[in-house]
C-alpha positions in Angstrom: -1.4 -6.7 -2.8 -0.6 -3.0 -2.1 -0.1 -0.5 -5.0 3.1 1.4 -4.8 1.9 4.2 -7.0 0.5 6.2 -4.1 -3.0 6.4 -5.5 -5.4 7.6 -2.9 -8.5 5.6 -2.3 -11.8 7.4 -3.2 -13.5 9.0 -0.2 -17.1 8.0 0.6 -19.3 11.0 0.2 -21.3 11.2 3.5 -23.2 14.4 3.1 -24.4 16.5 0.2 -23.3 20.1 -0.5 -26.6 21.5 0.9 -26.1 19.5 4.0 -22.6 20.7 4.4 -23.7 24.3 4.0 -26.3 23.8 6.7 -23.7 22.3 9.0 -21.5 25.3 8.4 -24.3 27.6 9.7 -24.9 25.4 12.7 -21.2 25.2 13.5 -21.0 29.0 13.1 -23.6 29.3 15.9 -21.3 27.1 18.2 -18.4 29.4 17.4 -19.5 32.3 19.6 -18.3 33.7 22.9 -21.0 31.8 24.9 -19.3 28.5 24.3 -16.2 27.1 25.9 -12.9 27.4 24.2 -12.9 23.7 23.4 -16.3 23.9 21.6 -15.3 27.0 19.7 -12.0 25.4 18.6 -13.7 22.2 17.5 -16.5 24.1 15.6 -13.9 26.2 13.9 -11.8 23.2 12.8 -14.9 21.5 11.4 -16.0 24.6 9.6 -12.6 24.9 8.0 -12.7 21.2 6.9 -16.1 21.5 5.4 -15.4 24.9 3.8 -12.3 23.5 2.1 -14.4 20.6 0.6 -17.1 23.0 -0.6 -14.6 25.3 -2.4 
């Protein structure tokens, strides 16, 4: 049976805060001019998502 209250299901925590910070650094390294536009865009989007969860 579905709940009509709109309660979001809890998200599974896949990485710790320290792991997320390390990923932010690595993604920052991918977000430089030596990478293709597609890689920079993907790295930037992932950094934004991780950053918003760390805040």
